[in-house]
GUNU-352456 format. One record per atom (N, C-alpha, C, O): x negated, y negated, z negated. Coordinates in pm, whole numbers, padded with zeros to 5 digits, always signed. Each point is the difference from the previous one (the first is absolute). Example, Ala and Ser with C-alpha at 12.3 -4.5 7.8 and 13.67 -1.06 7.14 Angstrom:
-01319+00569-00780
+00089-00119+00000
-00090-00120+00000
-00104+00002-00066
+00139-00107+00138
-00082-00119-00006
+00077-00109-00073
-00051-00111-00017
This chain:
-01033-04280+03189
+00033-00107+00020
+00085-00062-00116
+00090+00077-00035
-00094-00178-00026
+00132-00014-00052
+00124-00054+00064
+00030-00042+00113
+00029+00058-00221
+00152-00064+00107
+00096-00064-00197
+00031+00052-00107
-00025-00193+00179
+00057-00044-00146
+00158-00005+00026
+00016+00007+00122
+00097-00015-00185
+00155-00004+00012
+00072-00060-00105
+00045+00063-00095
-00027-00231+00119
+00005-00059-00134
+00170+00015+00010
+00041-00007+00116
+00080+00029-00239
+00134-00063-00019
-00012-00068-00076
-00068+00011-00102
+00123-00084+00131
+00110-00143-00177
+00082+00039+00001
+00064+00028+00101
-00016-00003-00271
+00145+00067-00037
+00061-00074-00107
-00021+00007-00121
+00115-00094+00199
+00064-00061-00156
+00132+00062+00025
+00069+00017+00101
-00052+00019-00272
+00149+00062-00027
+00061-00084-00165
-00078-00019-00093
+00198-00014+00088
+00067-00075-00051
+00093+00044-00043
+00091+00012+00081
-00066+00030-00214
+00177+00003-00071
+00035-00090-00101
-00064-00082-00066
+00186+00119+00070
+00042-00087-00146
+00099-00099+00061
+00101+00061+00037
-00093-00202-00013
+00107-00095+00050
-00007+00055+00146
+00092+00022+00078
-00270+00000-00056
+00048+00017+00176
-00098+00083+00006
-00111+00016-00052
+00209+00055+00160
-00056+00182+00039
-00103-00042+00164
+00045-00049+00103
-00166+00085-00126
-00004+00003+00123
-00172+00079+00013
-00084+00009-00090
+00076+00033+00214
-00142+00089+00036
-00026-00028+00102
+00075+00025+00094
-00211-00099-00079
-00060-00065+00114
-00136+00082+00052
-00096+00003-00077
+00088+00049+00177
-00169+00110+00031
-00034-00099+00136
+00081-00051+00079
-00212+00044-00081
-00032-00063+00129
-00155+00107-00019
-00051+00056-00097
+00023-00062+00218
-00135+00073+00037
-00093-00111+00087
+00038-00045+00108
-00107+00026-00141
-00137-00073+00077
-00078+00077+00089
-00075+00087-00043
+00084-00107+00136
-00073+00044+00132
-00081+00078-00031
-00054-00031-00107
-00004+00175+00177
-00079+00095-00097
-00146-00105+00058
-00020-00096+00074
-00046+00177-00150
-00130-00047+00062
-00066+00077+00017
-00037+00045-00109
-00023+00026+00222
-00036+00095+00092
-00166+00029-00041
-00037+00110-00041
-00037-00202+00056
-00103-00006-00088
-00082-00101-00087
-00089-00082+00023
+00168+00129-00149
+00010-00071-00166
-00150+00049-00042
-00063+00097+00040
+00023-00205-00141
-00137+00041-00022
+00052+00063-00143
-00088+00007-00086
+00174+00023+00060
+00065+00071-00130
-00108+00048-00105
-00054+00110-00003
+00025-00269-00127
-00077+00011-00052
+00028-00066-00103
+00048-00113+00006
-00077+00180-00128
+00037-00032-00169
-00134-00042-00083
-00094+00077-00019
+00101-00236-00037
-00057+00019-00052
+00050-00037-00144
+00107-00059-00011
-00191+00095-00118
+00029-00003-00127
-00101-00103-00080
-00116+00025-00034
+00169-00111+00018
-00102-00114-00057
+00069-00063-00111
+00118+00005-00034
-00261-00089-00035
+00043-00081-00119
-00039-00089+00082
-00072+00007+00101
+00162-00151-00188
+00006-00111+00059
-00049-00147-00082
+00054-00078-00078
-00175+00088+00138
-00065-00118-00125
+00074-00159-00055
+00041-00061+00098
-00023+00006-00193
+00029-00133+00067
-00022-00107+00047
-00114-00047-00002
+00194-00001+00044
-00024-00091+00134
+00017+00059+00160
+00081+00093+00000
-00123-00116+00103
-00036+00003+00091
-00033+00160+00061
-00115+00041-00022
+00185+00029+00078
-00020+00147+00027
+00013+00015+00159
+00117-00012+00034
-00192+00032+00058
-00001-00038+00144
-00003+00197+00016
-00088+00072-00047
+00171-00039+00101
+00045+00146+00059
-00013+00015+00130
+00067-00072+00075
-00182+00195-00006
-00022-00016+00118
+00077+00087+00056
+00023+00101-00068
+00038-00110+00201
+00100+00093+00041
-00113+00096+00102
-00052-00026+00108
+00044+00160-00213
-00088+00110+00135
-00013-00015+00119
+00088-00049+00071
-00221+00096-00025
+00028-00008+00165
-00069+00139+00035
-00074+00073-00065
+00116-00067+00169
-00013+00183+00032
+00014+00014+00152
+00116-00015+00038
-00162+00028+00012
-00034-00027+00167
+00156+00031+00045
+00046+00088-00073
+00041-00132+00164
+00082-00030+00043
+00126+00085-00072
+00071+00089+00049
-00069-00166-00220
+00107+00026-00042
+00030-00108-00049
-00103-00061-00030
+00263-00039-00012
+00046-00103-00020
+00023+00019-00136
-00034+00107-00053
+00107-00233-00034
+00075+00029-00115
+00069-00095+00044
-00049-00106+00039
+00228+00144-00041
+00087-00088+00042
+00139-00047-00135
+00113-00049+00004
-00208+00099-00109
+00076+00010-00156
-00097-00035-00124
-00121+00006+00017
+00162-00035-00109
-00119-00018-00104
+00136+00038-00137
+00092-00080-00017
-00103+00193-00057
+00078+00003-00104
-00095-00050-00133
-00119+00030+00001
+00161-00088-00087
-00071-00051-00117
+00077+00063-00109
+00116-00037-00018
-00182+00149-00076
+00104+00019-00130
-00082+00002-00128
-00099+00062-00040
+00173-00147-00003
-00090-00029-00137
+00032+00117-00084
+00056+00097+00051
-00103-00097-00232
+00025+00076-00067
+00140+00008-00074
+00075-00088-00041
-00071+00187+00040
+00149+00017-00098
+00064-00088-00071
+00115-00039+00021
-00209-00005-00134
+00010-00051-00117
-00107-00149-00007
-00049-00065-00092
+00047+00052+00263
-00068-00185+00030
+00055-00134-00112
+00112-00029-00042
-00189-00006+00030
+00037-00116-00078
-00068-00104+00061
-00004-00087-00087
-00062+00039+00205
-00103-00065+00069
+00011-00016+00060
+00013+00096+00075
-00002-00220-00019
+00086-00089+00123
-00155+00042+00144
-00122+00011-00006
+00247-00001+00132
-00098+00045+00067
+00096-00126+00132
+00119-00024+00022
-00235-00021+00029
+00064-00076+00153
-00050+00023+00064
-00120-00022-00019
+00162+00092+00164
-00037+00026+00073
-00049-00156+00146
+00093-00058+00055
-00169+00039-00037
-00066-00092+00102
-00041+00018+00112
-00018+00121+00012
-00017-00196+00118
-00023+00060+00131
-00124-00101+00011
-00063+00015+00104
+00020-00104-00180
-00101-00062+00013
-00015-00058-00133
+00101-00005-00070
-00225-00046+00017
-00048-00030-00125
+00123-00129-00038
+00084-00003-00090
-00115-00095+00195
+00112-00142-00017
+00153+00026+00020
+00093-00081+00002
-00093+00196+00010
+00122+00044-00037
+00114-00016-00109
-00042+00068-00093
+00134-00108+00065
+00061-00001-00138
+00032+00156-00023
-00034+00063-00101
+00114-00005+00221
+00042+00138-00045
+00129+00043-00076
+00079-00058-00075
-00087+00139+00108
+00144+00051-00033
-00023+00120-00161
-00075+00097+00014
+00130-00115-00121
+00026+00078-00099
+00004+00132+00000
+00063+00025+00103
-00089+00077-00153
+00060+00144+00044
+00071+00040-00143
-00049-00030-00108
+00151+00092+00123
+00074+00009-00123
-00125+00112-00051
-00060+00077+00075
+00037-00095-00257
-00061+00081-00068
-00027+00167+00029
-00113+00049+00000
+00210+00012+00019
+00005+00178+00008
+00060+00028+00130
-00060+00084+00066
+00168-00136-00013
+00026+00082+00119
-00145-00041+00166
-00075-00094+00025
+00094+00174+00015
-00046-00001+00184
+00042-00097+00083
+00114-00030+00033
-00262-00035+00011
+00114-00096+00068
-00107+00054+00162
-00121-00024-00007
+00149+00060+00078
-00010-00019+00174
-00001-00090+00068
+00110-00055-00015
-00175-00004+00094
-00019-00015+00106
-00062+00004+00165
-00112+00033+00041
+00216-00074+00022
-00082+00042+00106
-00066-00133+00100
+00033-00118+00007
-00133+00194+00060
-00112-00098+00047
-00010+00040+00150
+00058+00079+00073
-00145-00158-00062
-00080-00013+00144
-00105+00102+00045
-00082+00013-00090
+00058+00055+00182
-00085+00049+00043
-00147-00041-00056
-00072+00090-00044
+00027-00225+00045
-00133-00043+00005
-00018-00099-00149
-00076-00091-00034
+00206+00171-00040
-00015-00074-00131
-00167+00104-00042
-00047+00105+00044
+00001-00210-00155
-00152+00026-00035
+00004-00019-00141
-00113+00004-00049
+00183-00019-00012
-00005+00000-00140
+00076-00090-00089
-00007-00122+00018
+00102+00186-00143
+00032-00107-00054
+00001-00059-00145
-00110+00018-00053
+00163-00056+00005
-00064-00099-00167
+00074+00007-00072
+00107-00062+00008
-00145+00151-00121
+00058+00020-00128
+00003-00053-00075
-00102+00032-00061
+00172-00133-00015
-00086-00083-00124
+00038+00027-00106
+00123-00007-00003
-00184+00048-00134
+00026+00080-00110
+00024-00088-00078
-00069-00097+00032
+00178+00057-00189
+00007-00038-00030
-00105+00031-00178
-00009-00060-00108
-00041+00170+00160
-00092+00057-00127
-00080+00131+00065
-00004+00015+00122
-00034+00039-00176
-00095+00094+00068
+00089+00124-00071
+00063+00002-00106
-00092+00136+00245
+00086+00075-00056
-00104+00151+00004
-00092+00016+00079
+00122+00052-00153
-00064+00080-00036
-00028+00126+00121
+00068+00004+00103
-00159+00081-00127
+00043+00174+00042
+00150+00033-00037
+00095+00035+00070
-00114-00063-00244
+00123+00059+00012
+00145-00018+00074
+00068+00092+00046
-00046-00191-00045
+00080-00091+00066
-00071-00020+00133
-00068-00102+00002
+00066+00186+00129
-00007-00041+00116
+00091-00072+00122
+00113-00039-00028
-00157+00026+00137
+00070-00056+00053
+00031+00075+00125
-00109+00007+00058
+00189+00047+00006
-00043+00083+00120
+00029-00084+00094
+00094-00078-00009
-00171+00086+00109
+00061-00091+00151
-00007+00139+00096
-00077+00096-00002
+00159-00119+00063
+00023+00073+00141
-00029-00037+00113
+00026-00120-00011
-00068+00138+00136
-00018-00042+00146
+00064+00124+00048
-00032+00115-00028
+00119-00156+00097
+00028+00073+00137
+00080-00039+00110
+00009+00073+00099
């Protein structure tokens, strides 16, 4: 059975020195699945993997390192959404009942520039 351990670490140096780390609760029954996908222009519904007895508590979206295409995260199609950083990964904690997320892509990404989605 998969176990997911997530940590968030923020580190600043310069005018302000700060190092902050926060561990999320361990998900002892994680789906621990990674999907590498190309996104079509427009709405892309990403289904959370369903595995009997396992649950997802977080979703991490990793755009291509040289991405120039806008990606918006939505919960439902009518949602305004949140514009994601073009190249930085984004992690969102979700309830165990989350069935899918929507990624709206400004234009098509190709297999050369896939988006990695990690369910944990």
